All heavy atoms as a GROMACS GRO file, in nm:
protein
  632
    1MET      N    1  14.644  14.173   2.513
    1MET     CA    2  14.734  14.112   2.419
    1MET      C    3  14.732  13.958   2.443
    1MET      O    4  14.718  13.918   2.557
    1MET     CB    5  14.872  14.167   2.434
    1MET     CG    6  14.944  14.177   2.303
    1MET     SD    7  15.109  14.250   2.298
    1MET     CE    8  15.105  14.384   2.410
    2ILE      N    9  14.744  13.885   2.336
    2ILE     CA   10  14.747  13.738   2.351
    2ILE      C   11  14.896  13.691   2.342
    2ILE      O   12  14.980  13.764   2.291
    2ILE     CB   13  14.662  13.666   2.243
    2ILE    CG1   14  14.722  13.688   2.102
    2ILE    CG2   15  14.521  13.710   2.247
    2ILE    CD1   16  14.660  13.600   1.997
    3GLU      N   17  14.916  13.575   2.393
    3GLU     CA   18  15.047  13.511   2.378
    3GLU      C   19  15.045  13.431   2.253
    3GLU      O   20  14.966  13.335   2.238
    3GLU     CB   21  15.076  13.427   2.500
    3GLU     CG   22  15.218  13.373   2.497
    3GLU     CD   23  15.258  13.305   2.626
    3GLU    OE1   24  15.215  13.351   2.736
    3GLU    OE2   25  15.327  13.201   2.620
    4PHE      N   26  15.123  13.471   2.155
    4PHE     CA   27  15.124  13.401   2.026
    4PHE      C   28  15.194  13.268   2.034
    4PHE      O   29  15.297  13.252   2.098
    4PHE     CB   30  15.189  13.489   1.919
    4PHE     CG   31  15.110  13.613   1.882
    4PHE    CD1   32  15.143  13.738   1.930
    4PHE    CD2   33  14.998  13.600   1.801
    4PHE    CE1   34  15.070  13.848   1.895
    4PHE    CE2   35  14.921  13.709   1.767
    4PHE     CZ   36  14.957  13.834   1.815
    5ARG      N   37  15.141  13.173   1.961
    5ARG     CA   38  15.202  13.041   1.946
    5ARG      C   39  15.304  13.047   1.831
    5ARG      O   40  15.296  13.134   1.749
    5ARG     CB   41  15.098  12.936   1.913
    5ARG     CG   42  14.979  12.926   2.012
    5ARG     CD   43  14.879  12.818   1.971
    5ARG     NE   44  14.850  12.813   1.828
    5ARG     CZ   45  14.748  12.879   1.768
    5ARG    NH1   46  14.671  12.957   1.835
    5ARG    NH2   47  14.731  12.866   1.640
    6GLU      N   48  15.394  12.957   1.833
    6GLU     CA   49  15.497  12.952   1.730
    6GLU      C   50  15.454  12.866   1.611
    6GLU      O   51  15.518  12.866   1.507
    6GLU     CB   52  15.630  12.896   1.789
    6GLU     CG   53  15.693  12.980   1.893
    6GLU     CD   54  15.736  13.118   1.838
    6GLU    OE1   55  15.784  13.121   1.720
    6GLU    OE2   56  15.722  13.216   1.911
    7ASP      N   57  15.342  12.792   1.623
    7ASP     CA   58  15.303  12.696   1.518
    7ASP      C   59  15.215  12.756   1.408
    7ASP      O   60  15.174  12.686   1.318
    7ASP     CB   61  15.231  12.578   1.583
    7ASP     CG   62  15.097  12.615   1.649
    7ASP    OD1   63  15.081  12.733   1.686
    7ASP    OD2   64  15.014  12.526   1.666
    8ALA      N   65  15.182  12.887   1.420
    8ALA     CA   66  15.098  12.951   1.315
    8ALA      C   67  15.134  13.098   1.306
    8ALA      O   68  15.175  13.158   1.402
    8ALA     CB   69  14.950  12.935   1.355
    9PRO      N   70  15.118  13.154   1.188
    9PRO     CA   71  15.150  13.296   1.171
    9PRO      C   72  15.061  13.385   1.261
    9PRO      O   73  14.945  13.347   1.287
    9PRO     CB   74  15.115  13.326   1.023
    9PRO     CG   75  15.103  13.194   0.958
    9PRO     CD   76  15.069  13.096   1.062
   10ARG      N   77  15.115  13.497   1.304
   10ARG     CA   78  15.039  13.583   1.392
   10ARG      C   79  14.910  13.633   1.328
   10ARG      O   80  14.808  13.642   1.397
   10ARG     CB   81  15.127  13.700   1.434
   10ARG     CG   82  15.233  13.661   1.529
   10ARG     CD   83  15.316  13.776   1.573
   10ARG     NE   84  15.413  13.727   1.673
   10ARG     CZ   85  15.481  13.800   1.756
   10ARG    NH1   86  15.461  13.930   1.757
   10ARG    NH2   87  15.563  13.747   1.841
   11TRP      N   88  14.912  13.664   1.199
   11TRP     CA   89  14.791  13.712   1.134
   11TRP      C   90  14.679  13.609   1.142
   11TRP      O   91  14.563  13.640   1.159
   11TRP     CB   92  14.812  13.756   0.989
   11TRP     CG   93  14.852  13.644   0.896
   11TRP    CD1   94  14.976  13.606   0.858
   11TRP    CD2   95  14.762  13.557   0.829
   11TRP    NE1   96  14.972  13.499   0.773
   11TRP    CE2   97  14.842  13.467   0.749
   11TRP    CE3   98  14.622  13.545   0.820
   11TRP    CZ2   99  14.785  13.368   0.672
   11TRP    CZ3  100  14.569  13.446   0.741
   11TRP    CH2  101  14.648  13.358   0.666
   12ARG      N  102  14.716  13.481   1.131
   12ARG     CA  103  14.619  13.374   1.136
   12ARG      C  104  14.561  13.359   1.278
   12ARG      O  105  14.442  13.338   1.296
   12ARG     CB  106  14.680  13.242   1.090
   12ARG     CG  107  14.572  13.130   1.080
   12ARG     CD  108  14.628  13.001   1.021
   12ARG     NE  109  14.685  13.015   0.890
   12ARG     CZ  110  14.614  13.013   0.776
   12ARG    NH1  111  14.483  12.994   0.780
   12ARG    NH2  112  14.672  13.024   0.659
   13GLN      N  113  14.644  13.375   1.375
   13GLN     CA  114  14.601  13.365   1.516
   13GLN      C  115  14.505  13.481   1.549
   13GLN      O  116  14.406  13.464   1.618
   13GLN     CB  117  14.720  13.364   1.611
   13GLN     CG  118  14.800  13.236   1.596
   13GLN     CD  119  14.924  13.234   1.683
   13GLN    OE1  120  14.912  13.234   1.802
   13GLN    NE2  121  15.043  13.237   1.620
   14ILE      N  122  14.538  13.601   1.496
   14ILE     CA  123  14.447  13.715   1.515
   14ILE      C  124  14.315  13.689   1.447
   14ILE      O  125  14.207  13.716   1.501
   14ILE     CB  126  14.514  13.844   1.465
   14ILE    CG1  127  14.635  13.879   1.554
   14ILE    CG2  128  14.415  13.960   1.463
   14ILE    CD1  129  14.722  13.986   1.499
   15ALA      N  130  14.319  13.640   1.325
   15ALA     CA  131  14.197  13.609   1.252
   15ALA      C  132  14.116  13.506   1.329
   15ALA      O  133  13.990  13.515   1.335
   15ALA     CB  134  14.228  13.557   1.110
   16ASP      N  135  14.181  13.409   1.391
   16ASP     CA  136  14.109  13.307   1.472
   16ASP      C  137  14.037  13.373   1.590
   16ASP      O  138  13.923  13.337   1.621
   16ASP     CB  139  14.206  13.202   1.524
   16ASP     CG  140  14.260  13.107   1.414
   16ASP    OD1  141  14.203  13.106   1.303
   16ASP    OD2  142  14.360  13.040   1.441
   17VAL      N  143  14.103  13.468   1.656
   17VAL     CA  144  14.040  13.537   1.770
   17VAL      C  145  13.921  13.617   1.719
   17VAL      O  146  13.811  13.610   1.780
   17VAL     CB  147  14.143  13.630   1.840
   17VAL    CG1  148  14.075  13.720   1.942
   17VAL    CG2  149  14.249  13.546   1.909
   18LEU      N  150  13.935  13.691   1.614
   18LEU     CA  151  13.826  13.773   1.559
   18LEU      C  152  13.712  13.683   1.511
   18LEU      O  153  13.595  13.715   1.532
   18LEU     CB  154  13.876  13.863   1.449
   18LEU     CG  155  13.982  13.967   1.492
   18LEU    CD1  156  14.031  14.045   1.368
   18LEU    CD2  157  13.928  14.060   1.596
   19ARG      N  158  13.744  13.569   1.446
   19ARG     CA  159  13.644  13.476   1.399
   19ARG      C  160  13.567  13.421   1.518
   19ARG      O  161  13.440  13.410   1.513
   19ARG     CB  162  13.706  13.357   1.325
   19ARG     CG  163  13.610  13.267   1.258
   19ARG     CD  164  13.677  13.150   1.187
   19ARG     NE  165  13.774  13.190   1.089
   19ARG     CZ  166  13.908  13.185   1.107
   19ARG    NH1  167  13.958  13.135   1.220
   19ARG    NH2  168  13.990  13.225   1.012
   20ALA      N  169  13.631  13.391   1.628
   20ALA     CA  170  13.563  13.339   1.749
   20ALA      C  171  13.469  13.449   1.805
   20ALA      O  172  13.359  13.416   1.852
   20ALA     CB  173  13.665  13.296   1.851
   21ARG      N  174  13.514  13.571   1.802
   21ARG     CA  175  13.431  13.680   1.853
   21ARG      C  176  13.306  13.699   1.766
   21ARG      O  177  13.196  13.732   1.816
   21ARG     CB  178  13.509  13.809   1.863
   21ARG     CG  179  13.618  13.804   1.971
   21ARG     CD  180  13.701  13.929   1.971
   21ARG     NE  181  13.806  13.921   2.071
   21ARG     CZ  182  13.901  14.011   2.083
   21ARG    NH1  183  13.906  14.118   2.008
   21ARG    NH2  184  13.997  13.994   2.174
   22ILE      N  185  13.322  13.680   1.638
   22ILE     CA  186  13.207  13.686   1.547
   22ILE      C  187  13.110  13.569   1.582
   22ILE      O  188  12.991  13.590   1.589
   22ILE     CB  189  13.249  13.684   1.400
   22ILE    CG1  190  13.323  13.814   1.365
   22ILE    CG2  191  13.130  13.659   1.307
   22ILE    CD1  192  13.393  13.813   1.229
   23ALA      N  193  13.165  13.451   1.595
   23ALA     CA  194  13.083  13.333   1.622
   23ALA      C  195  13.008  13.341   1.752
   23ALA      O  196  12.893  13.297   1.764
   23ALA     CB  197  13.171  13.205   1.621
   24ASP      N  198  13.072  13.399   1.855
   24ASP     CA  199  13.003  13.403   1.988
   24ASP      C  200  12.916  13.530   2.003
   24ASP      O  201  12.858  13.552   2.110
   24ASP     CB  202  13.104  13.391   2.102
   24ASP     CG  203  13.192  13.514   2.124
   24ASP    OD1  204  13.166  13.625   2.070
   24ASP    OD2  205  13.291  13.500   2.201
   25GLY      N  206  12.910  13.612   1.900
   25GLY     CA  207  12.820  13.726   1.908
   25GLY      C  208  12.881  13.854   1.964
   25GLY      O  209  12.814  13.956   1.976
   26THR      N  210  13.007  13.849   2.000
   26THR     CA  211  13.075  13.972   2.045
   26THR      C  212  13.068  14.080   1.939
   26THR      O  213  13.047  14.196   1.971
   26THR     CB  214  13.222  13.941   2.083
   26THR    OG1  215  13.230  13.844   2.182
   26THR    CG2  216  13.297  14.068   2.129
   27TYR      N  217  13.082  14.038   1.818
   27TYR     CA  218  13.068  14.127   1.699
   27TYR      C  219  12.948  14.071   1.618
   27TYR      O  220  12.963  13.981   1.540
   27TYR     CB  221  13.190  14.132   1.610
   27TYR     CG  222  13.319  14.168   1.680
   27TYR    CD1  223  13.436  14.098   1.652
   27TYR    CD2  224  13.330  14.269   1.777
   27TYR    CE1  225  13.557  14.128   1.712
   27TYR    CE2  226  13.443  14.298   1.839
   27TYR     CZ  227  13.560  14.229   1.806
   27TYR     OH  228  13.678  14.259   1.871
   28PRO      N  229  12.827  14.121   1.642
   28PRO     CA  230  12.710  14.073   1.569
   28PRO      C  231  12.708  14.116   1.425
   28PRO      O  232  12.784  14.205   1.384
   28PRO     CB  233  12.592  14.130   1.646
   28PRO     CG  234  12.648  14.247   1.723
   28PRO     CD  235  12.794  14.221   1.743
   29ALA      N  236  12.621  14.058   1.345
   29ALA     CA  237  12.605  14.092   1.204
   29ALA      C  238  12.585  14.242   1.189
   29ALA      O  239  12.517  14.305   1.267
   29ALA     CB  240  12.489  14.015   1.143
   30ARG      N  241  12.651  14.294   1.088
   30ARG     CA  242  12.646  14.436   1.050
   30ARG      C  243  12.721  14.527   1.146
   30ARG      O  244  12.719  14.651   1.127
   30ARG     CB  245  12.504  14.486   1.028
   30ARG     CG  246  12.435  14.415   0.910
   30ARG     CD  247  12.297  14.468   0.883
   30ARG     NE  248  12.206  14.474   0.996
   30ARG     CZ  249  12.134  14.375   1.041
   30ARG    NH1  250  12.131  14.261   0.980
   30ARG    NH2  251  12.056  14.392   1.146
   31SER      N  252  12.780  14.475   1.254
   31SER     CA  253  12.857  14.560   1.344
   31SER      C  254  12.998  14.577   1.290
   31SER      O  255  13.048  14.494   1.217
   31SER     CB  256  12.860  14.501   1.485
   31SER     OG  257  12.939  14.387   1.488
   32ARG      N  258  13.059  14.684   1.331
   32ARG     CA  259  13.195  14.715   1.285
   32ARG      C  260  13.292  14.631   1.366
   32ARG      O  261  13.283  14.618   1.487
   32ARG     CB  262  13.227  14.863   1.307
   32ARG     CG  263  13.348  14.912   1.238
   32ARG     CD  264  13.350  15.064   1.235
   32ARG     NE  265  13.459  15.111   1.156
   32ARG     CZ  266  13.573  15.151   1.204
   32ARG    NH1  267  13.596  15.151   1.338
   32ARG    NH2  268  13.674  15.189   1.124
   33VAL      N  269  13.388  14.572   1.295
   33VAL     CA  270  13.495  14.502   1.362
   33VAL      C  271  13.606  14.600   1.392
   33VAL      O  272  13.609  14.711   1.339
   33VAL     CB  273  13.548  14.381   1.279
   33VAL    CG1  274  13.441  14.278   1.260
   33VAL    CG2  275  13.601  14.425   1.147
   34PRO      N  276  13.700  14.570   1.483
   34PRO     CA  277  13.803  14.666   1.517
   34PRO      C  278  13.882  14.710   1.398
   34PRO      O  279  13.903  14.636   1.300
   34PRO     CB  280  13.894  14.586   1.614
   34PRO     CG  281  13.804  14.481   1.670
   34PRO     CD  282  13.709  14.446   1.561
   35SER      N  283  13.926  14.834   1.404
   35SER     CA  284  14.006  14.894   1.294
   35SER      C  285  14.147  14.841   1.302
   35SER      O  286  14.189  14.777   1.397
   35SER     CB  287  14.006  15.048   1.312
   35SER     OG  288  14.080  15.080   1.428
   36LEU      N  289  14.223  14.875   1.196
   36LEU     CA  290  14.368  14.835   1.198
   36LEU      C  291  14.438  14.890   1.318
   36LEU      O  292  14.516  14.820   1.384
   36LEU     CB  293  14.436  14.890   1.071
   36LEU     CG  294  14.403  14.818   0.940
   36LEU    CD1  295  14.473  14.886   0.825
   36LEU    CD2  296  14.447  14.673   0.947
   37VAL      N  297  14.410  15.016   1.351
   37VAL     CA  298  14.473  15.078   1.468
   37VAL      C  299  14.441  15.005   1.595
   37VAL      O  300  14.524  14.978   1.683
   37VAL     CB  301  14.436  15.229   1.478
   37VAL    CG1  302  14.484  15.292   1.607
   37VAL    CG2  303  14.490  15.305   1.357
   38GLN      N  304  14.310  14.970   1.612
   38GLN     CA  305  14.267  14.896   1.733
   38GLN      C  306  14.331  14.759   1.740
   38GLN      O  307  14.372  14.716   1.846
   38GLN     CB  308  14.116  14.885   1.734
   38GLN     CG  309  14.045  15.021   1.754
   38GLN     CD  310  13.899  15.014   1.729
   38GLN    OE1  311  13.851  14.950   1.632
   38GLN    NE2  312  13.821  15.080   1.812
   39ILE      N  313  14.338  14.691   1.628
   39ILE     CA  314  14.397  14.552   1.626
   39ILE      C  315  14.551  14.562   1.656
   39ILE      O  316  14.599  14.484   1.732
   39ILE     CB  317  14.373  14.484   1.492
   39ILE    CG1  318  14.223  14.456   1.479
   39ILE    CG2  319  14.454  14.355   1.480
   39ILE    CD1  320  14.184  14.405   1.343
   40THR      N  321  14.618  14.659   1.595
   40THR     CA  322  14.761  14.670   1.623
   40THR      C  323  14.785  14.700   1.770
   40THR      O  324  14.878  14.643   1.831
   40THR     CB  325  14.828  14.778   1.537
   40THR    OG1  326  14.769  14.905   1.560
   40THR    CG2  327  14.820  14.745   1.389
   41ALA      N  328  14.701  14.782   1.831
   41ALA     CA  329  14.717  14.812   1.974
   41ALA      C  330  14.683  14.693   2.062
   41ALA      O  331  14.757  14.661   2.158
   41ALA     CB  332  14.627  14.932   2.012
   42GLU      N  333  14.571  14.625   2.031
   42GLU     CA  334  14.532  14.513   2.116
   42GLU      C  335  14.629  14.399   2.111
   42GLU      O  336  14.660  14.335   2.212
   42GLU     CB  337  14.394  14.462   2.073
   42GLU     CG  338  14.349  14.342   2.157
   42GLU     CD  339  14.210  14.290   2.120
   42GLU    OE1  340  14.137  14.354   2.043
   42GLU    OE2  341  14.173  14.183   2.174
   43PHE      N  342  14.680  14.364   1.988
   43PHE     CA  343  14.761  14.248   1.972
   43PHE      C  344  14.910  14.276   1.966
   43PHE      O  345  14.990  14.186   1.963
   43PHE     CB  346  14.717  14.169   1.847
   43PHE     CG  347  14.578  14.112   1.857
   43PHE    CD1  348  14.471  14.180   1.802
   43PHE    CD2  349  14.554  13.997   1.926
   43PHE    CE1  350  14.341  14.128   1.813
   43PHE    CE2  351  14.426  13.941   1.938
   43PHE     CZ  352  14.321  14.008   1.882
   44GLY      N  353  14.948  14.402   1.959
   44GLY     CA  354  15.087  14.442   1.956
   44GLY      C  355  15.157  14.398   1.829
   44GLY      O  356  15.269  14.348   1.838
   45VAL      N  357  15.089  14.412   1.717
   45VAL     CA  358  15.148  14.370   1.588
   45VAL      C  359  15.156  14.486   1.491
   45VAL      O  360  15.099  14.596   1.517
   45VAL     CB  361  15.064  14.257   1.525
   45VAL    CG1  362  15.067  14.134   1.611
   45VAL    CG2  363  14.923  14.303   1.497
   46ALA      N  364  15.228  14.469   1.385
   46ALA     CA  365  15.238  14.569   1.278
   46ALA      C  366  15.107  14.582   1.204
   46ALA      O  367  15.027  14.484   1.201
   46ALA     CB  368  15.351  14.534   1.182
   47SER      N  369  15.083  14.697   1.142
   47SER     CA  370  14.958  14.717   1.070
   47SER      C  371  14.941  14.619   0.954
   47SER      O  372  14.834  14.578   0.921
   47SER     CB  373  14.943  14.860   1.020
   47SER     OG  374  15.046  14.895   0.934
   48ALA      N  375  15.055  14.580   0.892
   48ALA     CA  376  15.047  14.482   0.782
   48ALA      C  377  14.993  14.348   0.833
   48ALA      O  378  14.918  14.282   0.759
   48ALA     CB  379  15.185  14.466   0.715
   49THR      N  380  15.031  14.309   0.951
   49THR     CA  381  14.981  14.186   1.012
   49THR      C  382  14.833  14.193   1.041
   49THR      O  383  14.757  14.102   1.007
   49THR     CB  384  15.060  14.155   1.140
   49THR    OG1  385  15.200  14.146   1.111
   49THR    CG2  386  15.012  14.022   1.203
   50ALA      N  387  14.790  14.305   1.095
   50ALA     CA  388  14.646  14.326   1.123
   50ALA      C  389  14.569  14.328   0.992
   50ALA      O  390  14.458  14.270   0.984
   50ALA     CB  391  14.628  14.457   1.200
   51GLN      N  392  14.621  14.393   0.891
   51GLN     CA  393  14.552  14.402   0.764
   51GLN      C  394  14.535  14.267   0.701
   51GLN      O  395  14.429  14.233   0.643
   51GLN     CB  396  14.631  14.494   0.667
   51GLN     CG  397  14.560  14.529   0.540
   51GLN     CD  398  14.632  14.634   0.463
   51GLN    OE1  399  14.753  14.646   0.472
   51GLN    NE2  400  14.557  14.715   0.392
   52LYS      N  401  14.640  14.182   0.712
   52LYS     CA  402  14.632  14.049   0.655
   52LYS      C  403  14.522  13.966   0.727
   52LYS      O  404  14.445  13.891   0.661
   52LYS     CB  405  14.765  13.978   0.665
   52LYS     CG  406  14.774  13.850   0.581
   52LYS     CD  407  14.913  13.803   0.562
   52LYS     CE  408  14.915  13.680   0.475
   52LYS     NZ  409  15.049  13.633   0.447
   53ALA      N  410  14.511  13.981   0.857
   53ALA     CA  411  14.407  13.910   0.934
   53ALA      C  412  14.269  13.953   0.889
   53ALA      O  413  14.182  13.871   0.865
   53ALA     CB  414  14.422  13.935   1.084
   54LEU      N  415  14.250  14.086   0.874
   54LEU     CA  416  14.120  14.135   0.826
   54LEU      C  417  14.087  14.091   0.684
   54LEU      O  418  13.976  14.054   0.653
   54LEU     CB  419  14.115  14.290   0.834
   54LEU     CG  420  14.106  14.346   0.975
   54LEU    CD1  421  14.119  14.499   0.972
   54LEU    CD2  422  13.979  14.307   1.041
   55ARG      N  423  14.188  14.092   0.598
   55ARG     CA  424  14.169  14.048   0.459
   55ARG      C  425  14.131  13.899   0.455
   55ARG      O  426  14.045  13.861   0.375
   55ARG     CB  427  14.296  14.074   0.378
   55ARG     CG  428  14.279  14.043   0.230
   55ARG     CD  429  14.398  14.089   0.144
   55ARG     NE  430  14.525  14.058   0.200
   55ARG     CZ  431  14.616  14.152   0.242
   55ARG    NH1  432  14.586  14.279   0.235
   55ARG    NH2  433  14.734  14.116   0.291
   56HIS      N  434  14.190  13.821   0.544
   56HIS     CA  435  14.159  13.677   0.547
   56HIS      C  436  14.010  13.655   0.586
   56HIS      O  437  13.941  13.576   0.525
   56HIS     CB  438  14.251  13.610   0.649
   56HIS     CG  439  14.238  13.461   0.651
   56HIS    ND1  440  14.282  13.378   0.550
   56HIS    CD2  441  14.182  13.377   0.744
   56HIS    CE1  442  14.256  13.250   0.578
   56HIS    NE2  443  14.196  13.250   0.699
   57LEU      N  444  13.963  13.731   0.686
   57LEU     CA  445  13.821  13.719   0.725
   57LEU      C  446  13.729  13.763   0.614
   57LEU      O  447  13.622  13.703   0.593
   57LEU     CB  448  13.795  13.801   0.852
   57LEU     CG  449  13.865  13.753   0.977
   57LEU    CD1  450  13.840  13.847   1.092
   57LEU    CD2  451  13.822  13.611   1.016
   58ARG      N  452  13.768  13.868   0.540
   58ARG     CA  453  13.688  13.914   0.427
   58ARG      C  454  13.686  13.806   0.315
   58ARG      O  455  13.582  13.776   0.261
   58ARG     CB  456  13.745  14.045   0.370
   58ARG     CG  457  13.655  14.104   0.264
   58ARG     CD  458  13.716  14.227   0.199
   58ARG     NE  459  13.832  14.183   0.121
   58ARG     CZ  460  13.949  14.244   0.119
   58ARG    NH1  461  13.971  14.354   0.190
   58ARG    NH2  462  14.048  14.197   0.047
   59ASP      N  463  13.802  13.744   0.291
   59ASP     CA  464  13.809  13.640   0.187
   59ASP      C  465  13.724  13.520   0.225
   59ASP      O  466  13.678  13.450   0.138
   59ASP     CB  467  13.954  13.598   0.165
   59ASP     CG  468  14.038  13.707   0.096
   59ASP    OD1  469  13.978  13.806   0.045
   59ASP    OD2  470  14.162  13.694   0.093
   60GLU      N  471  13.710  13.495   0.355
   60GLU     CA  472  13.626  13.385   0.401
   60GLU      C  473  13.477  13.417   0.396
   60GLU      O  474  13.393  13.333   0.420
   60GLU     CB  475  13.658  13.349   0.547
   60GLU     CG  476  13.791  13.282   0.566
   60GLU     CD  477  13.816  13.247   0.713
   60GLU    OE1  478  13.743  13.297   0.803
   60GLU    OE2  479  13.909  13.171   0.739
   61GLY      N  480  13.445  13.546   0.370
   61GLY     CA  481  13.307  13.585   0.366
   61GLY      C  482  13.246  13.624   0.500
   61GLY      O  483  13.127  13.644   0.511
   62LEU      N  484  13.331  13.632   0.605
   62LEU     CA  485  13.280  13.666   0.738
   62LEU      C  486  13.263  13.817   0.756
   62LEU      O  487  13.185  13.861   0.842
   62LEU     CB  488  13.372  13.609   0.843
   62LEU     CG  489  13.380  13.460   0.856
   62LEU    CD1  490  13.488  13.417   0.956
   62LEU    CD2  491  13.245  13.405   0.896
   63THR      N  492  13.342  13.893   0.682
   63THR     CA  493  13.333  14.042   0.693
   63THR      C  494  13.325  14.099   0.553
   63THR      O  495  13.351  14.032   0.452
   63THR     CB  496  13.453  14.098   0.769
   63THR    OG1  497  13.570  14.074   0.694
   63THR    CG2  498  13.462  14.042   0.906
   64TYR      N  499  13.289  14.228   0.548
   64TYR     CA  500  13.295  14.305   0.427
   64TYR      C  501  13.346  14.442   0.459
   64TYR      O  502  13.341  14.487   0.576
   64TYR     CB  503  13.158  14.311   0.355
   64TYR     CG  504  13.053  14.376   0.439
   64TYR    CD1  505  13.023  14.516   0.422
   64TYR    CD2  506  12.977  14.307   0.534
   64TYR    CE1  507  12.925  14.575   0.499
   64TYR    CE2  508  12.878  14.368   0.610
   64TYR     CZ  509  12.854  14.503   0.592
   64TYR     OH  510  12.757  14.565   0.667
   65THR      N  511  13.399  14.511   0.360
   65THR     CA  512  13.459  14.642   0.380
   65THR      C  513  13.376  14.747   0.307
   65THR      O  514  13.336  14.727   0.193
   65THR     CB  515  13.604  14.642   0.328
   65THR    OG1  516  13.677  14.542   0.397
   65THR    CG2  517  13.669  14.778   0.355
   66GLU      N  518  13.349  14.856   0.375
   66GLU     CA  519  13.289  14.973   0.309
   66GLU      C  520  13.394  15.080   0.306
   66GLU      O  521  13.443  15.124   0.412
   66GLU     CB  522  13.162  15.019   0.391
   66GLU     CG  523  13.051  14.918   0.382
   66GLU     CD  524  12.921  14.974   0.436
   66GLU    OE1  525  12.908  15.098   0.450
   66GLU    OE2  526  12.830  14.892   0.463
   67GLN      N  527  13.427  15.120   0.187
   67GLN     CA  528  13.534  15.219   0.163
   67GLN      C  529  13.515  15.341   0.252
   67GLN      O  530  13.406  15.402   0.253
   67GLN     CB  531  13.539  15.261   0.016
   67GLN     CG  532  13.662  15.343  -0.020
   67GLN     CD  533  13.788  15.257  -0.011
   67GLN    OE1  534  13.788  15.137  -0.029
   67GLN    NE2  535  13.899  15.325   0.015
   68GLY      N  536  13.612  15.375   0.330
   68GLY     CA  537  13.611  15.492   0.413
   68GLY      C  538  13.539  15.471   0.550
   68GLY      O  539  13.542  15.559   0.633
   69LEU      N  540  13.476  15.356   0.567
   69LEU     CA  541  13.401  15.333   0.689
   69LEU      C  542  13.461  15.222   0.774
   69LEU      O  543  13.446  15.222   0.895
   69LEU     CB  544  13.256  15.299   0.658
   69LEU     CG  545  13.174  15.411   0.592
   69LEU    CD1  546  13.035  15.362   0.559
   69LEU    CD2  547  13.166  15.532   0.684
   70GLY      N  548  13.522  15.124   0.712
   70GLY     CA  549  13.582  15.013   0.790
   70GLY      C  550  13.527  14.880   0.748
   70GLY      O  551  13.464  14.862   0.646
   71SER      N  552  13.554  14.781   0.832
   71SER     CA  553  13.510  14.642   0.809
   71SER      C  554  13.395  14.610   0.902
   71SER      O  555  13.391  14.651   1.016
   71SER     CB  556  13.625  14.546   0.833
   71SER     OG  557  13.729  14.565   0.741
   72PHE      N  558  13.299  14.532   0.848
   72PHE     CA  559  13.177  14.497   0.920
   72PHE      C  560  13.153  14.348   0.910
   72PHE      O  561  13.193  14.283   0.815
   72PHE     CB  562  13.057  14.573   0.861
   72PHE     CG  563  13.072  14.721   0.873
   72PHE    CD1  564  13.141  14.793   0.778
   72PHE    CD2  565  13.011  14.788   0.978
   72PHE    CE1  566  13.154  14.931   0.792
   72PHE    CE2  567  13.024  14.925   0.988
   72PHE     CZ  568  13.096  15.000   0.897
   73VAL      N  569  13.082  14.296   1.009
   73VAL     CA  570  13.047  14.152   1.012
   73VAL      C  571  12.939  14.126   0.906
   73VAL      O  572  12.836  14.198   0.902
   73VAL     CB  573  12.998  14.108   1.148
   73VAL    CG1  574  12.957  13.958   1.149
   73VAL    CG2  575  13.107  14.132   1.254
   74ALA      N  576  12.959  14.029   0.821
   74ALA     CA  577  12.861  13.994   0.720
   74ALA      C  578  12.744  13.918   0.780
   74ALA      O  579  12.758  13.856   0.886
   74ALA     CB  580  12.928  13.909   0.616
   75GLU      N  581  12.632  13.929   0.715
   75GLU     CA  582  12.517  13.847   0.756
   75GLU      C  583  12.546  13.700   0.733
   75GLU      O  584  12.608  13.664   0.633
   75GLU     CB  585  12.392  13.883   0.671
   75GLU     CG  586  12.340  14.021   0.695
   75GLU     CD  587  12.248  14.030   0.818
   75GLU    OE1  588  12.210  13.924   0.873
   75GLU    OE2  589  12.222  14.141   0.857
   76ARG      N  590  12.503  13.617   0.824
   76ARG     CA  591  12.522  13.472   0.803
   76ARG      C  592  12.427  13.421   0.697
   76ARG      O  593  12.313  13.464   0.689
   76ARG     CB  594  12.497  13.398   0.933
   76ARG     CG  595  12.604  13.416   1.033
   76ARG     CD  596  12.582  13.329   1.150
   76ARG     NE  597  12.693  13.344   1.238
   76ARG     CZ  598  12.736  13.247   1.318
   76ARG    NH1  599  12.672  13.135   1.322
   76ARG    NH2  600  12.839  13.268   1.393
   77ARG      N  601  12.477  13.329   0.619
   77ARG     CA  602  12.390  13.266   0.514
   77ARG      C  603  12.378  13.118   0.545
   77ARG      O  604  12.467  13.058   0.601
   77ARG     CB  605  12.454  13.287   0.378
   77ARG     CG  606  12.464  13.430   0.338
   77ARG     CD  607  12.515  13.444   0.202
   77ARG     NE  608  12.577  13.576   0.190
   77ARG     CZ  609  12.648  13.614   0.088
   77ARG    NH1  610  12.674  13.533  -0.008
   77ARG    NH2  611  12.702  13.734   0.086
   78GLY      N  612  12.268  13.061   0.503
   78GLY     CA  613  12.249  12.919   0.518
   78GLY      C  614  12.216  12.872   0.658
   78GLY      O  615  12.246  12.763   0.700
   79ASP      N  616  12.158  12.963   0.742
   79ASP     CA  617  12.124  12.925   0.878
   79ASP      C  618  11.989  12.852   0.883
   79ASP      O  619  11.938  12.823   0.989
   79ASP     CB  620  12.112  13.049   0.968
   79ASP     CG  621  12.252  13.104   1.005
   79ASP    OD1  622  12.350  13.031   0.986
   79ASP    OD2  623  12.261  13.218   1.052
   80GLY      N  624  11.932  12.824   0.767
   80GLY     CA  625  11.805  12.754   0.761
   80GLY      C  626  11.686  12.848   0.780
   80GLY      O  627  11.575  12.803   0.792
   81ALA      N  628  11.714  12.978   0.785
   81ALA     CA  629  11.604  13.071   0.805
   81ALA      C  630  11.548  13.116   0.671
   81ALA      O  631  11.608  13.110   0.571
   81ALA     CB  632  11.655  13.192   0.882
   0.00000   0.00000   0.00000
């Protein structure tokens, strides 16, 4: 569990942690990101908070959702490859 700051919403701080894990390769492209249940357990938050963090990453284009399967890390675009 992380110690939440008071200067930003918890969902945003969770999204920041997950974004950093995507950036450092902890969650590589096409790998599954933690589920709502896993996020609520790890961060000690309500499922609505975890869902908002995941939705934010999806809206940024960092993840995508496959119905019934979960959320996955999107392929990076514009890497010059």
